[in-house]
C-alpha positions in Angstrom: 35.8 1.1 -4.9 35.5 -2.7 -4.5 32.4 -4.1 -2.8 29.7 -6.7 -3.1 28.4 -4.5 -6.0 31.6 -4.7 -8.0 33.7 -1.7 -9.0 31.8 1.6 -9.4 33.5 3.0 -12.5 30.9 5.5 -13.6 31.9 9.1 -13.0 29.1 11.0 -11.4 27.8 13.5 -13.9 25.4 16.4 -13.3 22.6 14.0 -12.4 19.8 14.1 -10.0 20.0 13.8 -6.2 17.7 11.1 -4.9 16.9 11.1 -1.2 15.8 8.1 0.8 14.6 9.1 4.3 13.9 6.7 7.1 10.1 6.1 7.5 8.7 7.7 10.6 5.2 6.2 10.6 4.5 3.9 13.6 6.0 0.4 13.1 6.9 1.2 9.4 10.0 -0.9 8.7 10.1 -0.8 4.9 12.6 1.3 3.0 11.9 2.8 -0.5 15.2 1.8 -2.1 17.4 -1.3 -1.9 21.2 -0.9 -1.8 21.4 -2.6 -5.2 19.0 0.0 -6.6 21.1 2.8 -5.1 24.1 1.3 -6.8 22.4 1.3 -10.2 21.3 4.9 -9.8 24.9 5.8 -9.0 26.1 4.1 -12.2 23.7 6.3 -14.1 25.5 9.4 -12.7 23.1 10.3 -9.9 23.7 10.9 -6.2 21.8 8.9 -3.6 21.4 10.2 -0.1 20.2 7.7 2.5 19.3 8.5 6.1 21.2 6.3 8.6 19.0 3.4 9.8 16.6 3.7 6.9 17.0 0.1 5.8 17.7 -1.5 9.2 14.1 -2.6 9.7 14.1 -4.5 6.4 17.4 -6.2 7.0 19.6 -3.7 5.1 22.2 -2.1 7.4 23.9 1.2 6.7 27.0 -0.7 5.6 25.2 -2.1 2.6 24.3 1.4 1.3 27.9 2.6 2.0 29.2 -0.3 -0.1 26.8 0.6 -2.8 28.3 4.1 -2.9 25.4 6.0 -1.3 26.0 9.0 0.9 24.6 8.5 4.4 23.4 11.3 6.6 22.3 11.4 10.2 19.6 14.0 10.0 16.1 13.3 8.6 15.8 16.9 7.4 19.1 16.8 5.5 17.7 14.2 3.1 14.8 16.5 2.2 17.1 19.6 2.0 19.6 18.0 -0.5 17.4 15.8 -2.6 15.7 16.7 -5.9 13.6 13.5 -5.8 12.4 12.1 -2.5 11.5 8.4 -2.6 9.5 7.0 0.3 7.1 4.2 1.2 4.4 5.9 3.1 2.9 9.4 3.0 4.6 12.3 4.7 3.6 12.9 8.3 3.0 16.3 9.8 6.7 16.6 10.9 7.7 16.2 7.3 5.3 18.7 5.7 7.6 21.7 6.2 10.6 19.8 4.7 9.0 19.6 1.2 9.7 22.6 -1.1 8.6 23.9 -4.5 10.1 22.1 -7.5 10.9 19.0 -5.5 9.6 15.6 -6.6 8.0 13.2 -4.1 7.4 9.6 -5.1 5.5 7.4 -2.6 2.2 6.0 -1.6 -0.1 8.9 -0.8 -3.8 7.8 -0.5 -4.9 11.4 -0.5 -8.6 10.8 -0.8 -8.8 9.7 2.8 -6.6 12.5 4.2 -7.6 16.1 3.8 -4.9 17.4 6.1 -2.1 15.8 4.0 -3.7 17.0 0.8 -3.7 20.6 2.0 -0.1 20.3 3.2 1.1 19.0 -0.1 -0.7 21.7 -2.0 0.9 24.3 0.2 4.4 22.8 -0.2 4.6 23.5 -4.0 6.2 20.1 -4.6 5.2 17.7 -7.3 3.8 14.6 -5.6 3.5 11.3 -7.5 1.5 8.5 -5.9 2.4 4.9 -6.5 -1.2 3.8 -6.2 -2.6 5.9 -9.1 -0.1 4.8 -11.8 -2.2 2.7 -14.1 -1.1 0.4 -16.9 -3.6 -1.6 -19.0 -6.2 -1.2 -16.3 -3.8 -2.5 -13.7 -2.1 -0.7 -10.8 1.4 -2.2 -11.0 3.0 -0.3 -8.1 0.1 -1.1 -5.8 -0.3 -4.8 -6.7 2.6 -6.2 -4.7 1.5 -4.6 -1.5 -2.1 -5.7 -2.2 -0.8 -9.2 -2.7 1.0 -9.1 0.7 -2.0 -7.5 2.5 -4.4 -10.1 0.9 -2.3 -13.1 2.0 -1.7 -11.5 5.4 -5.4 -10.8 6.0 -6.1 -14.5 6.3 -3.1 -15.1 8.7 -4.1 -12.3 11.0 -7.9 -13.0 10.7 -7.3 -16.6 11.6 -5.2 -15.6 14.6 -7.7 -13.2 16.0 -10.5 -15.8 15.6 -8.7 -17.6 18.5 -10.7 -17.5 21.7 -7.9 -16.0 23.7 -7.8 -13.1 21.3 -11.5 -12.4 21.7 -12.6 -14.4 18.7 -15.3 -16.9 18.4 -12.9 -19.9 18.6 -13.3 -21.2 15.0 -10.3 -22.8 13.3 -10.6 -21.7 9.6 -9.5 -25.1 8.2 -11.7 -27.1 10.5 -10.7 -30.8 11.3 -12.2 -34.1 10.3 -15.8 -34.2 11.4 -16.0 -30.5 12.0 -16.9 -28.0 9.2 -14.3 -25.3 8.3 -14.8 -21.7 9.1 -16.5 -19.4 6.6 -14.5 -16.6 4.9 -16.2 -13.9 2.8 -14.0 -11.6 0.7 -15.4 -8.3 -0.7 -13.6 -7.6 -4.0 -11.8 -9.9 -6.4 -8.9 -7.7 -7.2 -5.2 -8.3 -6.3 -5.8 -8.2 -2.6 -9.1 -10.2 -2.7 -7.8 -13.0 -4.9 -4.7 -13.4 -2.7 -6.9 -13.5 0.4 -9.1 -16.1 -1.2 -6.1 -18.3 -2.2 -4.7 -18.3 1.3 -8.1 -19.0 2.9 -8.7 -21.8 0.3 -5.2 -23.2 1.1 -6.1 -23.5 4.8 -9.3 -25.4 3.9 -11.8 -22.7 4.7 -15.1 -22.3 3.0 -14.5 -19.2 0.8 -16.9 -16.9 -1.0 -15.8 -13.9 -3.1 -18.2 -11.0 -3.8 -17.4 -9.2 -7.1 -19.3 -7.0 -9.5 -17.2 -7.7 -12.7 -18.6 -10.8 -14.4 -15.4 -11.4 -16.4 -13.4 -11.2 -13.2 -15.8 -13.7 -11.6 -15.2 -16.1 -14.5 -11.4 -15.8 -14.0 -11.8 -16.4 -10.2 -14.1 -19.4 -10.9 -11.5 -21.0 -13.2 -8.4 -20.3 -11.0 -9.9 -20.8 -7.5 -11.4 -24.2 -7.9 -13.0 -24.6 -4.4 -14.0 -21.0 -3.8 -17.4 -19.7 -4.6 -18.2 -16.4 -6.5 -21.2 -14.3 -5.8 -22.4 -11.1 -7.5 -21.7 -8.3 -5.0 -24.7 -6.5 -3.7 -26.1 -5.7 -0.3 -28.8 -8.4 -0.4 -26.2 -11.1 -1.0 -23.9 -9.8 1.6 -26.7 -9.7 4.2 -27.5 -13.3 3.5 -23.9 -14.3 4.2 -23.2 -12.2 7.3 -25.0 -14.3 9.9 -22.7 -17.3 9.2 -19.4 -15.7 8.3 -16.4 -16.1 10.6 -13.9 -13.9 8.8 -15.0 -11.0 6.6 -12.2 -9.4 4.5 -12.7 -6.0 2.9 -10.6 -5.8 -0.3 -12.5 -3.2 -2.4 -10.6 -0.5 -4.3 -11.5 2.5 -6.4 -8.2 3.8 -7.8 -7.3 7.1 -6.1 -10.7 7.5 -4.5 -12.1 6.8 -1.0 -13.2 3.2 -0.5 -17.0 2.8 -0.7 -18.6 2.1 2.7 -20.1 -1.3 1.9 -20.5 -2.4 5.5 -22.8 -0.3 7.7 -22.9 -0.6 11.5 -26.3 -2.2 11.5 -25.0 -4.9 9.1 -22.3 -5.9 11.6 -25.1 -6.7 14.1 -26.0 -9.6 11.9 -22.6 -11.2 12.4 -21.9 -13.6 15.3 -20.0 -12.2 18.3 -16.3 -12.9 18.0 -16.2 -12.9 14.2 -13.4 -10.9 12.6 -13.4 -8.1 10.0 -10.0 -7.3 8.3 -10.4 -4.0 6.4 -7.6 -4.0 3.9 -9.1 -0.8 2.4 -8.4 1.2 5.5 -5.6 3.3 3.9 -8.3 4.5 1.5 -10.7 5.3 4.4 -12.0 1.7 4.9 -15.0 -0.1 3.5 -16.8 -0.4 6.8 -18.6 2.5 8.6 -17.0 1.3 11.9 -13.4 1.1 10.7 -10.7 3.4 11.9 -6.9 3.1 11.4 -4.9 1.0 13.9 -1.2 0.1 14.3 0.7 -3.2 14.4 1.3 -2.7 18.2 -2.5 -2.2 18.8 -4.1 -3.8 15.8 -7.7 -4.6 16.8 -10.8 -3.1 18.4 -14.3 -4.4 18.8 -17.5 -2.8 17.5 -20.9 -4.5 17.6 -19.2 -7.6 18.9 -17.0 -7.9 15.8 -13.2 -7.7 16.1 -11.8 -5.1 13.6 -8.3 -5.4 12.2 -7.6 -2.1 10.5 -3.8 -1.6 10.3 -3.1 1.0 7.6 0.4 -0.3 6.7 -0.2 -4.1 6.8 2.8 -5.1 4.6 5.2 -3.4 7.0 4.9 -6.5 9.2 6.8 -8.4 6.6 9.2 -5.6 5.8 11.9 -7.5 4.0 9.6 -9.2 1.6 7.6 -6.0 1.1 10.7 -3.9 0.5 12.0 -6.3 -2.2 8.5 -6.5 -3.8 8.1 -2.8 -3.8 11.5 -1.9 -5.3 11.0 -4.5 -8.0 8.1 -2.4 -9.4 9.1 1.1 -8.5 12.8 1.1 -9.6 12.3 1.6 -13.3 10.1 4.6 -12.7 12.6 6.1 -10.3 15.4 5.5 -12.8 13.4 7.2 -15.6 12.5 10.2 -13.3 16.2 10.6 -12.4 17.6 10.1 -15.9 15.0 12.1 -17.9 13.3 14.5 -15.5 9.5 14.6 -15.0 8.5 15.8 -18.4 10.5 13.4 -20.5 9.8 10.5 -18.2 6.1 11.1 -18.7 6.7 11.0 -22.5 8.6 7.8 -22.2 6.2 6.3 -19.6 2.8 8.0 -20.0 1.4 6.1 -16.9 3.5 8.4 -14.8 1.2 11.2 -15.7 -1.6 9.5 -13.9 0.5 9.2 -10.8 0.8 13.0 -10.4 -1.7 13.9 -7.6 -0.3 17.3 -6.7 1.7 19.7 -8.8 2.8 23.2 -8.0 -0.1 23.9 -5.6 -2.7 22.3 -7.8 -4.7 19.1 -7.3 -4.1 17.0 -10.4 -6.0 13.8 -9.5 -9.7 14.0 -10.3 -10.7 11.3 -7.7 -8.9 13.1 -4.9 -10.4 16.5 -6.0 -13.9 15.0 -5.9 -13.3 13.3 -2.5 -12.4 16.7 -1.0 -14.6 18.9 -3.2 -11.6 20.9 -4.3 -10.7 22.3 -7.7 -9.1 19.9 -10.2 -6.4 20.9 -12.7 -4.8 18.5 -15.2 -1.2 17.8 -14.7 1.1 19.9 -16.9 4.5 18.5 -18.0 
């Protein structure tokens, strides 16, 4: 079969069936597998089933998957019914809970610590559920980092937009103009999301302060972000900053666990009316007491005079970039799971073991078990 992918010469052996369903979360336009990645899996002797329309929102029409050799199906449930390995972007929604089955592998973002209903449903399903966000390599989260980078950069774009007076903001332009001081941006957390937020805000000419608890990380930030300030993160320092901040960005992360509530309601009352909070940590429950998940179609609400932007799937706004960045880091894990099976893939890539959150009705991520006060059992492969 000739196509933009060349000639598919590999004879399909008794490989694994990988399923790529269309995401059904509101305004979620990303897809978990690029056509080029599907082609590579087919060359390895596997079967790839893709739901029609799965890649459309990211700019990958069905024809691209057909040219790659994937099998397209019209029914969402058919992908789950046929696949040994389900590859997604976002967590299953209630309509998808009954579609999972014992022995099936699910590979996606889960964020279980903030979602007891989903945790219970996955335990009941009997499936083995591997979370992108808890795979850790050398103290890094390589499958979460690209989305954190996008969310961090995006947080300054949306924060600056909602500071506009017609959006309910206080009317401050982050970069200022000659003769007028720039807006003040405070970033909570100096990880992947925080450093990208700071770089974007710095690039706009804003006055940027990053709060962080890791001294070595602060040294790194001080060296790389020449005009941004670093400040040790504690409540007293945050309270000093709040009365003058225009844009507050919550970028804290505890891998696999709920985000700590660093911003209480009474603290927001110290902020000026029309200032903006972007809570990047909302998919882990949010770092502000007043935060609750919103959507791209209805992204903001106001509490204590402060606009809250709490979209739980921020990178979906830039679906093509996000899809490419995600597949860049997930593909080799997908390939290993398909080629070797779970047990051997974990031997080849031990970090996969840390990604297993649920296995055969047992909760295998300690941080999630502690968040929900449920029994913990180590993953067994």
